[in-house]
N, C-alpha and C positions, 0 to 999 in steps of 0.2 A: 447374403452375409457381403459387405462392403471389402474390396480387394487385397488392403491393407490386415485387415484383420484375416481375412482368410490366408494370406501368407504365410501370418505371425501365428496360426492355427496351427498349418502344415507343417511349421519347422520345429513346432512344438508335440506333434505328434512324430515326427522324426527323432528326435531327441529320445523320447519316453520310449518308442518301439529298438533303439537301438540299446538304450540302458539297459531295456527288460530283456533283449535279446543275450545281452552277456550275461545278466544275470542266471538266466535259462540256462545256458550252455556250461553253466560255471558248477550246475547243481543245487544254487538258490536264489530259485523262482520268487519273485514278490510278489508279483500277483495272479489270479487263477487264468487258467485258458480263457474262459468265457471272456475275463475282463481286456487278455491282450486281443481277443480275439474283436473286439470293440472297436480298440484303437484300432488297429489295422485296418478295419472296413470303413471306418470312418475317414482316415488316411487316403485309403482307397477311391473313395466316394468325392470328396476335396480333390486330391491330385491323384488319378489312376495312374501315372508316368513318373512317379515319384519314385527315383532309384531305389531307396530304402526295402520296396515293396520284393525286388529283385534281389536280394541281400539275405542271408543267412550270418547267426552272431558268430562268433571267431572264438577259438579254443581257450579255453583258460587253464592247460597243464602245461607249463612252462617248465623245459627241462626237456621234453620229448621229442623227438627229430620230427622235423616237416615232410609230408611224403604228397605227392600232386595224384587226386581220385583220376581212376580209368571212366567212372561214371559222375558227373558232373550232382553234386549236391546241393541244388539250387530250391526252388520254394514252387509248391503247385499251384494253381488255382484252386480258388477255396467257394465252397459253397455253405452256408447255413440252413438254408431255406429252403423246400421244394421247387421253386418258383426260379429261384437262380441256380439249380442243375439242371430244370427244364431246357435253361435258356443256353446253358453249355452244349444239353443234350442235341439241341434244335441246332447248334450251329457246328458241331464234329460230328452228328451224323451216324456215329457207331453203329451196323448192322448186328454185331454181340455185346454186351457190357461185360466187362470182365468184374467182378464185383469183390474186394479183400478187406479186410478186417485193417480198420487203421492202428498201427500199434501205439501203445502211448509210452514210447522208451527213450532210448538215444537211438541215431542212425551210426551204421559203421559198414564201411567197405571193406569187403576179403578179398585181396589181388593174389591169383596165381601164377605160377609159372611152370608150365608142362605138368600141370595138375596138381602140383606141392603149395601150402601157402606160402606168399611169400612177403605178404604186412597186412596186417590191420589197422585199417585207417579211420579216425575220427571224421567228423563233420564237417571242425574247421567253420571257413570261409564259406564251404560248398567248392573251393576250386582244392585246394590243401588244408590237409587236417594233421593229425597226429599221429603217429604211429605206436600203437601200444598192442604191439604182436604178441610179446610176452605176459599180457594181463587177457588177452582174447583166446589164448592159449589154454588158459583153468577155467572159462566160462562153457557151459555144457552148451552142444549141439554146434559149436566152431569144428567142421572137418579139416583136417592137416592134410591128410591125401585123399584125394578124390577118385584116386585109381582110373583117370583116365587123364589126355594129353592137354588139357583144356586150361588154357591161356586166358588172361579177362579178370575182370573183376565181378562180386555175387556182393549183394548189397541186401544189410536186413536192420533188424533194429534187437539191442541190448535190450532185456527185460526184466524185471524180476514178480514173481509170480507173490500173489497175496496173502500165499498161506505163511512163505518165507519172509515177509516183507511183516507181517504181523509178529512170526516168532523173532524175529532177530533184530529189523530194523523200523520200529514203530516209532521211534523218537524222529525219527524223516518225515517229513510231511505226507508225504506218498511214494510208490515203487518206484516212478520215473526218477524224482530227487534221488532217493537211495540207490538206483542203476548207477547215474550221472556222477553220481559222488567216489563209488568202488571201483567203474572202468578206467578213473583217470588215478589211481593212488599208483606212487613210486613201485610200492614195493609187492602190489598186487595182492594185498590179502582181501579178501573177500570175493573175489572174480569166480570165484567157484559158484557161489551163491547168484549169478546170473546167467540170462539162457538167452542163445542167438536166434531169432527167427528168422529167417530168408524169405525174400518176395522178390529181388528182382535179380538180374544178370547180362551178362553181356560182355563176347565175344572180344578179343583187341583187334583180331583182322579178320572177323568172319561178320560179316552183318548178316549174314542167312542162317548164321547158327543155329538160331529158336525160329521155328513155324511162328508161331504166334503165342501169347500170352498165357495160355493154360495148357502148352508144351511145354513153356521156360519152367514152370512150378515143379511141371512133373519130372523134369530133370533133373531139378534142384532137388529131390526128391529122393528122386534115385541114386543120387550119388552121395545121401547119405544127411542131406540140411532138413530139421523144421521148419514147414511153410508155413506161411500165413494161412490162415480159413478162405475159402474162394469159393463163387459162385460164378453162373452165369445167367445172363437175361437179353429177353428179345426186345424189352420194353424200359425205356424210363419209366415208367410207372409202376413196372414190376420190381425196381430199382426203389422208390421211393417206399413202397409194401414191405421192402424187405428191408431198408432200414427201421423204419418203426419196429418191426418183429426184432429187430435186434438189441435198438436201442432198449426194450423192454426188457431183454433180458441179460442186460449187460452185468446185471448185480452178481447172478450166478457163474461169471466168465472166471477161469485162474488167474487170467492177468488182465492188465487196465486196457481200453481200446476209446478213444473219443472221437470215431467215425468209421464212415469206410471210406476205401481207394478206391476209388470207377476209372475203367481203362476202356481205351479199343482193344478188340481181341485181336485186333492184327499189330503183328510186333514192327513198330518203327525204330530203327535205332536209331537214326538221325535226332528223333524228337527225344528219345532216352537223351540223347548227348547236349540237348539245350538244356539252359539255366532257369529255362522256367518251360516243362515239356506240354504241349497243347491238348495231346490225346490223352490224358488222365486229370483226373482232378479230386481233391480232398471233400465228400460232402460228409461235414462236422454232425454229430449231432447237436441238436438245439443246446441241451444241458442233461446230466443223469437223470432218468425219468425213474421214478416206482409209482408203483401201484395202488391205491388202500381204499376203503370203503369209511363214507362221510357219516358220522354220528352226531354229530351236532354244530351249531355255530352260536359264538360268541360275537358279541357286537364291543369292538375297540373304541371307545371315546377319547379321543387327541384333540385338544383344543372343542373345535364345534362339530368335527368331523367323526361320524360312527363309517366305522371297517370293519366286515363280516371278516371271523378269524373261526375256519372251519377247524373242527376235532377229527382228527383222522384213526383209525388203527397204526398201531406204530410198524414204521415202513424205516430201513436204512437207506440214505442218500449220504452221498460223498463223505463216507465216513462215520456221519451220526444219525442218531436214531430221532425220527421224526415225528411229533403225533398231534402238533398244531399248525396251520398252515394259510396263507392268503387267500382270501377270496376276492380280492380286491375293490369288487363294489358290486350294487346290487344290478346294475346294467349287463357286469358278467356272468351272475348267477340268471340272468332272465335268457341273457343267449345263449348260454350254453345247456342251458337245461337241467340243471346242478339240481340236487334236492336232498333231505336225509336220506340214506342209505343209498345213494348210488355211489358207482366204482368212480372213482376219482385219477387222474394222473399229478406226478406230485413231480415239480423242480425244484431247484435252487438257485433262486435268480442270481449271481456273480460268485454260485458255488458257496452263497449265506445264509442268501433269506427263503424259508420254504413260501412256494405258492403253487397252488390249483390252478392247473392250467387249461383242464378242462374234463370232459369224461373219458372214462380208460374205455381202449376198444375191445368190441364186444367177445365175451370169452374169455376175457382174462381172469373177469374176477364175477365172482356169482351172484345171479340176482336177488334181491332182499327190498321186501316192501318198502317203500316210497313215500316222505309226507312233505309238504311244501316248507320250504324254510319261511321263517317270521321276518319278516323286516319291521324295524322301529317305525313310528310315526309320530311319537311326540318327545321332546329334548327333557328326559329324566333329570335336569339340570334346572332349567327356567321353564318348564310347560309349553312353548312354541312349540308350534307345526312344525316337525322337520321338512325340509325342501331335498326332493330327491329328481336329480337331475340325471340320472341313469347313471351316469361317470361318478357321483359325489354325492351321498347323502349328510347333509349336514344342519344344524342351526342356522338359521340365517338370521336371530336376533342378535347384535350388533353388540348389546351389553349385557349378552349372557353371561355370568359370571363362571363360566368353566372356559372359553375363550377368553376372558381377560386375564385370568388367572396363568393359563397357557403361553398366552405372550408374555407374560412377564418373566417368567420362566424359563421360557426361550431367550429373552436379553440379555437374562443372567448366565446363562449358558456361552452364550455366542461371546460374550465380556469376560468372562473366565472371572465371575466373582464369586469362589470360592467359599469366602467370608460368610454371605450372604445363602445360608443352607434353605431345604425345599421345606423345614419345620419352622423357621421364622417370614420365610415369604407366608404362608399357608397362613401364619398365625396374625398379620399383618392385614392381609387382603380379608380373613375374617374379620376383624374388627373395622374393617372401612377403609385403613388407613391409608392403605395403597391399593387403588383401582388401575390406573394408568402408568405409561412409563415415566413419562416426566415425573411420576408421587417419588419414586425412589430417589431423586436428586433433593427432594424436601425433608427429608430424613433426617433429625438429630440423633445425636451422643445420647442425649439426656434421654428422651425418648424412649430409646430401646436400651440402655440400661435398666430398664423398669422389668423388662420380659425375663422370664425364666433364664437361670443360668446364663445370663449375656454379663452383666456387670460392667462398671464404665471403662474398663480398657478394651475389652471384646468388641466393645457399641461402638467405642472412637477408631478401631481399627476398620471394622464395619465401614463406616464413614466415611473415615480417609480413601477405602478402596471404590468406596461406589463413585467418588469424586474425584479422581487418578484421571489425569486425562487421558485420552485414547484417541490415535486414528487409526480409524477404520477403511477398510475397501469400501466401494460402496457396493460390490456384493455383497461382503459380512453386515454392512450396515440397513441393506432391504431385507437379506436374510433372519436379522437379529429379530423384526416385528413380525413372525411368524403366517407367512403367507402360506396356507395348505397346501403342502408338497412343495414348494419352493426353498431349496436350501442353496447352501452357497455355491454348490456345484454347478446350480442350473442359473442363476444370476451372474457365475463368473461367464461363463455363455451368450449370454444378454449383454453382458457392459463391454463382453470381445467382439459384440455383432455390430457395436458401434453405438449403443447406449452408455455412454461412460461418463455419464454426468445425473445427477438425481434430476435435474432439469429435462434434459433429453429424454427421461423415463418418461417423467410424467405427462408430457405433452406427446409421445409417443401412443398412436393407436392398436388396437388390438391388431390390425391386419399387417402393419410395420413389426409387431413384435415376433407374428407370424414367420416372420422372412429370413427370422436368427435360426441357423442351423440346428438341429436336432429339438427346436421347441416346437411343439404343438398348439393347436389355437385354444385349446383346453387351458393351458397350461399357460398361455395369454392372457388370459380373458380374468385367471385367477391373478396374475401379476398385475392388471390393469386396474382389476377392483378392489385389490388390497391397498396400490399406492392413493387410491382415492380416498378409501375408509381413514387411512392411517395417514394421511397428511397432514395433518392438525398436530395429530402425535410428533411427527418426522417433525415438524421445523418447530414444536417448542422445547423439543430434546435438542437438536442444534443451536437452537437460541442462549443456550443455558451455557456456552460455551466448553462447554468439559468431552462434549464426542465433537470430534471433525474427519468430513470424510477425506479421504487422500485424492490429491490430485489425479488425472486418469494419465495413466502410466507412456510413457512417452514409446516412441519406436522401436529406439534400442535401450533395452534397460539392461542398467551397467552388472547383474548378477545374475542376469542369464546364462544358464549352463550350470551354475555353479549351484550344490548342494549342500545343506547342512543337517548336521543333527547333533541335537541336546541333551546332555545326561546328567545329574547331579546339579543339588540347589545352584540358581543362579542368583546373584546377589544387587542385581540393578535392574531387571527387567522379569519379569514374569515367562515360563518357559511358551505359551500363547502368546507373547505380546513380543519375544522376540522368531518367532514362525512369521508372525503377522507382518514384521517390519523386511524378514526377508524376502515372502511373496509378491510383498510391494515394491521390490526392487526389481525383482524378476525373475530369483534364483527358487530353488525348493526346499522344503524343508519335510526330511523323513523321520520315520519314528525310529530306526534303526541302521545300523551299520552296515553297507552291503559293499561291495565291490565295484569302485568308482565314486566311492560319496567323496567330494571335496574337503572338506572340513567335518572333524568333533569339535564339540564347543562344552567344555568342563572347566571347572575353577579348580580340580583337582585331580591330573592329570596323572599323576602317579599313583593312583586308587588302582585296585586289583578288578575295578569292575568289569562285566561281562563286554560291554560296549568298549572301553580302552584297550581289553584284550585284543578284540577283534581288530579296533581301528590300528594298533601297532602290526598286527601280522599280517595288514594287507596294505599298509604304508599308508593312511590316510595320516593328513595333516592335522594335529592338534591343537585348539589355539583356546587361551582361556579367556573369560567374559568382557576384559576390558581391550583384548585385541580380535574382539568381535565386534564392540561397540566402532572399533575404530574403524572397522571395514565399513560399518553402515554410515559413519560421519565421511567417508571419503570413497564409497564403493570403484569409484574408477580403479582403484590401486590397488583391487583384491589380488591379480593375478603376482602381487610381491610376497602378499603371505604364504601364497601355495609356494616359490622360490627360495620362499627364505629371505628374499633382502629388504622386507620392509623395515622402517624404525621401532625399536618399544615406542608401544601408545603410551600416552601423558597417561599419568596415577591418577592424576584431577576428571573421570571418566565424569561429564555430564548427564544427570539423568535426563529418561524422557518425559 
């Protein structure tokens, strides 16, 4: 990645992480932990010394007194894979590993003076947090009187049990979000449904108060705290095996955990007071894993690609019942030795897409008779012999009707031509009227009016929308040509890597594309091959003058750092077009109103919609569409609209 593009990506990652930390600490998490960790890991690889990696998010509970921590609540070193954990274990070389459950809740420090609870302080910025003592006293597990003269801090996690969440708070996304919201309520209502579980402590003026980590937990339990589950191991390999076993048992636990915390048995008070302790690490689970039996395999056909989908006995993962899971490709089936009847491990990628990751550990699933998985050899549409590269099973026939139809559907979806529905596309394709993307631009309202339930008015509307001039980012334009597995997000990485014009993309070798951060050789080959295959079609579309590729973005984009959300009907632009304009100028487009949003755009600001109400409650600036378009016309003046100093927009708004 070129240095300038690398710097832009680092800046973007830092802004995203800060924004998502803010929403997380206010109980409004926008993305899953897995997605957040992916951003964190990418930033760590690009710039391991970024100051963002040493920070935690601020509190959002305005009005609570601010208190300094006794034990700094900095971020821990993280490991998501065994090899990362082994590297840490080699560097720190503990004689004994103390392994504790990593509780998935909200951190809290209880401060004691001569044995009596003095303050309960939230995480805050890691140094200073909010005093929620009155709320904490209503929680289960918070000890007011230790019956000893201890002065110092006790650190733990505020959690909600799964049973309580299911019975009373299932409207919240998960137990953690529910706990975060309740512990910050001004009236303290609901805090009796929360539990405090302790896992660390430090005496204010006696570094030798605790002999080691195990003795510390024993002391905490002895004075009345509920403490996290803990175990000791002599080798890192034993820790890795324990992680696998614990991950398999997660669904049976009464509370949520998202990994293990591994510490050196020897207590080091100086390490505990560092913003980033060196002798402990968060060894996170890859993802929530469940185990089931593979009963059958279906082959999903998308365009020219055949993807194996496993049918499994129902299992619960991340709050939903899963019966179908992606098997990825034939090479994965062969490499893992999976067969019909095999016990398999299933995860949700990004907590969304179920996927079979491998065979279940021995002993977890009863053995059953197995039979080989059938892999198709002939295209069911055109009869061509399928090509099996291991990582991909596909029809190599460039004129296969299934491939051509899928490309047309993808183009229409990316351009958001909703008037041209799936049924009409298939009718036109079946009659041979459209075969390639340029064919769409030759359609006339007269011929469309002859189709069932169309009529002249509807036909004219379809043609107008097809021929509406649009400016697409290079990433969106290429993604719309339906290269297998290459969406707009991947193409944004490619353009950010310096290939920011169609000419640069076409002249790039596979080797050059693989140098883009996050792009593998297989994807690079797909992009290079797709560009060659569709070169003529792309040129024809651009020559029509209806579609234009946006110019490469400037180093500094005027809407960078500003975010927009749209609600209700827009008069001059489709919502997708408005969002595309925002992204082209460096801004971000969000689907919901969240804390930190710059603008909500609506032509009905007085409506009682949920987005309007939330924007008003959060103090988000609300604009009408004309003001939004005025920003697009003069984006350098966007700050004036936040301050309320911008002039009224010209009522004669030119259309795009």
